[in-house]
N, C-alpha and C positions, 0 to 999 in steps of 0.2 A: 103487417098490412094495415093501412090507415082506415079508420072507420068512416063511413059515409056521413057527411054533415047533414043535419036536419034542415039547414038553410043553405042557400047558395052562397058560395064564396065570392064576395064582391071585390073585383080586381081593377086596379088602375094601372095602365101601361104607360111608361115614360121612356121615350127614346127619341133622339133628334133625327134619326134616319127613318123616313116614311116606310121604306121597304121592310125594315126590321120590325116596326110596329105592326105592319100587315102580316108578316110571317108569324109573329107571336099570336096574333088574333086567329090565324088559320090553325096553328098548333092546338089552340084551346077551344076551337069552335064546337067540337063534338063532345066536349066534357060536360056532362049534364049537371054537375055540381058547382061549376065555375061560371060566373057571369062577369063579362068585361063591361064595367059601368062607365068607363071613360078612357081617353088617351090624351097624352100631352107630349109636346115636342121639345120642351126645355124645362129647367128647374123651376122657374118662376110660375109658369102656367101649371106645373105639377102641384105646387103649394096651393094655388087657388082651387084647383080641381079636388084636391084632397080635403080641403076645408069645406067645399060645397057638397061633395059626394059622400064623405066619411066612409071610404072603402075599408074592407078588412085588411087588404094587402096592396102595397104599391110595388110593382115590378119596375125597378129603377136602373137605368144605365148610369154608370159611374162617370163617364167622360162625355160631357156636353158643353157647348159654348155658353158664354155668359154666366151661367150658374151650374156648377157640376152637381152630380148626384149626392156627393158627401154633404155639401151645404144645404141642398134641398131636403135631404133626409132629416137633418137637424131641425129645420124649420117646420117640417111636416109633423114632427113629434110634438110641437107646440100647438098646432092648430087641429090636429087629429090624433090625440093621445092614444086611442085604442087601435090605431092603424099600425101595421107592421111592414117593414121594408125588406124586400129581397133584392140585393144588389147584383147587377150584371156587369161583366167586364171581359174584355179579351185578354187582359192581364191577370195572371194567377199568382203573382208574387205575394209574399207574406205581408208586405207593407200595405198593399191594396186591401187585403183581408182585414188587417188590423185597423186601418182607417175607417173601413166600412162598419166594423163592429163598434168602434168608438162613436160613430155617428148614429148608432142605434139600429143598424141593420141586423136582422135575425138570421139571414142566410146569405150565401154568396154563390153565384153561378158563373162559371167561366165559359164564355162563348167560344165555339159553338157548343150548344148542349142539345140533347135529344128531347123529344116530346115527353118521354117517360121521366127524365131527370127534372124537367120543368114542372110537370104536374105533381110529381112526388114532393118537390120542394114546396110548392104552393099548399098542398094539403098538410104537409108536416108543420109548416109555419102557422097555418090556420088552427090546427089542433093545439099548438102551443098557446096561441092567443086566446082560444076558447077556454082552456084551463086557467089562464091568468084572469080572464074576465069573471069566471065563476068564483075565483078566490078573492076578487077585489072587495075592499070595504066600501062604505057608502060613497057613491059617485055624485059629484056636484058639478056645476057649470064653471069652466075656467073663463070662458067668454061666450058671448051669444053665439049659438049654433055650434059650439065646439065642446062636447062632453069630455070631462077629465077630472082629475083629482086636485083639489086645492091642497096647499102645503099642510094645512091642519088635518086633512083627511088621511095623509100618508102616515103610517105607523112606523116608527123606527124599528129596523130589523134587529132581532136578537140573534145571538150565535146559534147556529143549527146544531143538531145532535147527530152523532155518527154511530151507526150500528154495524159491527163487524160480524159477518157470518163466516165461521171457521170450523174446520174439523181436523183433528190430528190424523185421521184415517181417510184415505181416498175412497171415493165411491159411495159416500153416505148421502149424496144429494144436495150438497151445499148450493150449487148454482140454481137448481130448481127452487129451493127454499128462498134464496136471495131475490130472484126475479119476481116470484109470486108475492113475496113479502113487500117489496118496493111498491108494486102496484096496489096491494092491499092498503098500505099506509097512505097512499095518495087518495084512495077511495074513502078511507075512514076519516081523514083529516081535511081533504081538499087543499092541502098545503103543497109547497114546492118540494118535490122529492127527486133525488138523483140516485142512480145506481152506478157503481163503479166496479169494473171487472179488474181485480188486482191479481188474477192468475195470468201473469204477463206472458208466459211462454205458450200456454195452450188454453186461453180463455174461450168460453163458449157462450157468453151472455148474448153476443150479437146474433148467434145462430138461434138461441132459444127465443129471441124476440123478433127474428126475421128482419133484422136491420140491414139495410143495403148500403149504408154510408161507409166511406173509406176513411173516415176520421177516427183517430184513436188517441190514447194517452201519449203515444210516441210523438204526435204533433205538438202536444203541450210541452213535453220535455225538450223538444228542439228549440222552443222559444222561452225556456225557463227563466232566462235573465231579464226578459222584458214582459214576462207573463203578468197579465192583469185579468180581472173578472170578465171584461168584454172579449178579450182574446180567447180566454178559456171557454166562453160561451160558444165560440165558433167551432170548437172541436167536440162539443157535446152534441150527441144525436138526440133528436126528439122522437119519442115513441107515441103511437096513437093513444095509449092509455093515459097520457098526460105527464109521464115521468121523463126525465132527461137521463141519457146514458153516456158514460165515458167508457168506451170499449177498450179491450186489450189490443196490443199491436197485431197487425195482420200476419206477421211472421215471427216464429220463436226466437230467431237470431236478434231481433230488435230489442228483446228484453234485456240484453246485456247493457244497453245504454241507459237504462232506467235505474236511477239510484234512489236509495231510501230518502235522502234529503229532498230530492226532486218531488217525490210522492208526497212528502210532508208539506211542501210548499203548495202543491196543487190542492190537496185536501183542505189545507187551512183557508185557501181562497174559497173553496166550495162551501165550507162551513159558514162563511160570511154571506153567501148568496142563497143557500138552500135551508129549508127548515129541517129536513131529514135526509141523511145520506146513508145508503145501504152499500156496504163494501163486501164483495164476494172475493175471498182470498184462497190461496193454495194451502196445502197441508204442511209444507216444510216450516218448521219453527225457526226461521232464520231472521236476520236483522231487519229485513223488509217487513215481515209479519209482526215482529216485535214493535216496529215503528207504528204500524197500523193499530196495534193494541194500545200503545201509548195515547193515540189520538181518540180511541173509541170511548163512547159513553156507556155502551153495552156491548158485551161479547156474546154472541149467540153460537154455542157449540152444538153442531149437528152430529148425532151419533145414531147407530142402529142397534137393535137388541141382539147383538152377536158378541161373542167373547173377545175377538180381536179389537173391535171398536170400543167395547167397555174398558178393556185394558189400556188402550191408548188414551182414552178420555180421562181415566184415573191418573195416568202419568201427567197429562196436560194440567189437570187441576192442581197436582202437587207442584209442578213447575211454576204455574201461575201464582201460587201462594208464595213460593220462594222469591218470585220476581215482584212481589208486593202488589199484585193486581187484586183489588177487593173481590172476594168471592161473591159478594152481594151484587156485583155488576156483571156476573156471568150467568147466563141462562142456558139450561140444557134443553135441547129439542130432540126428542126421540122420534126418528123417522123410520118409515117402512115397517110399521107395526102390523103384525098379523094377529088377530084375536085368537085366543086359545092355542097359540103355537109359539114356542120359544120361551125366552126369558121374560118374566113379567116386569113391569115398570117399578113396582115396589121393591123387587129384589135388586134392581139396578140402583135405585135410590139408596138402599141400605148399604150396598157395596161402595158406592161413591161418596156417601154421606153428603149428598147434594140433591135438592129437589128438582124433579123434571118439570119444566114450565108447561110443556104441551106435548101431546103425542099425535103424530101424523100417520094416518093409516097407509098401508101398502096398497097402492093402486097402480099396478104396472101398466095395465091397458090404457087407462085415461092419461097417465103421465107420459107414457111413450108416444101416444098419439099427439099430445100437446107439443112435445119436443120436436117430433118430425114435421109438424105443421108450422113450427115457429110461432105458436100462439099459446101463451101460458094458460094453464088450466083455469085460473081465476077469471080469465076473459072468455075462454072457449066454453066453459061450463060453470057459470057463476053460482049456480045452485047445487053444484056437486058438493058432497060432504067434505071433501078435502079442501075445496075452495073456501068453504065456510070456516074451516080450521085456520086457513091462512088469514082470514079476516079477524078471527078470534086472537091469533098471535099478534097481529098488528095492534089490536085494541089493548092487549096486555102490555105491549111495549110502550104505547102512547101513554097509558096510565102511569107507568113508571117514570117516563121522561117529562111529563107535563110538570111545570113548576107549581109547587104548592107549599104551604107552610110546613116546615120540617119539624118533626118530633125529634127527640133526643137520638133515637136510633138512626134516623135519616141524616142527622147532622154528622154523626160519626162516619157514615159511609162517605158523605161528601168531603169531609175533612181528610179521610184516609186517601181519597183519590187526589185531592188538590195538593196534599203534602207528600205525595209519593216520592220516595228517594230514587236516585239513579239506580237502575237495575244492576244486580251483580253480573259479573262477566262469566255467566254460565256457558255462553256460546261463543266465546272469544276465538275458538279455532274454526268456527264455521265460516265458510266462504260462499 
């Protein structure tokens, strides 16, 4: 559920049909957080109004005489850099979607759409813009009356970091850890954070975040030969927390069409666009998961203080060592910890010969309620002790991932990963 903005969302409506403009005005009339600041009947007047009014969002029809919505959107990005565009069209073909995203549109609505679809899109795009504005460096004037960034103010993007959340044992809480961690990373850093649901058959990230979008990684795979960052952006869902989400396919049968090489292509693009990417994976140690591990900067292994989970984690650490994954890049997360009950953390560390990074308390009531509401605990109860633990985990990971002068030990870790040899065929018979 999107959060209520502290300011009204300033909206400019652009459509060459007067009845359509009026219908859109009526659909939005009773929305207390949305203010229609202007209307335009063609692309040229849309550019002038956007320059004059500096709205948060332009609701733009793609097909208009004289100047279409694609051209107008490109010019609006120059005169109103902080403005975002939602494109409207009666056509839903991939080419229209691609052209819209290349022109800078943030979302795409196919006519006719419902009031709920319209307001949801507006609020979602506004949240995305708000997160981007907060993370912006120094803002200077591009031209008189048009705030924006000069070329010297734009920082070149470095490659993002990928954190893989994994467990060799099901039921340890990987998805809960991944969703809360992604939001915590965004809160701690104010950077661009993405969450990827790589449990392609039965992914739950969209349910945990109460996402209503029908876009998923399957849409990206269907366009894999022409996929670029703009088209990928169209299949990412925005969450009110400020993160972007790449959901699992809506049906398990669609997972068969997703290949490891496709996932590698998609994540490589995401690493170019995002500062931090959190990937929630399944438990099978197959070629897909091994590909994810190859791309990961950190592997966060979630386990519980129970014998089966400890046994499977120990086996995984042995396999990871055989596959030449640096042990220093693997962090153990002990989840569902009950004080004075069960196996202690120091006993587990002694058995695994691996330090536990953080312990997450067993909070069944709070976590269950958060799951059923589709509102992660870190948002529902930010002062909850477990929410604070997720923030602590985020800070730990950021501290490790932040570039800093390397000592000799750090150089060895970096060189071990960069010079990693092709992994042995331990899983050659796995399909």
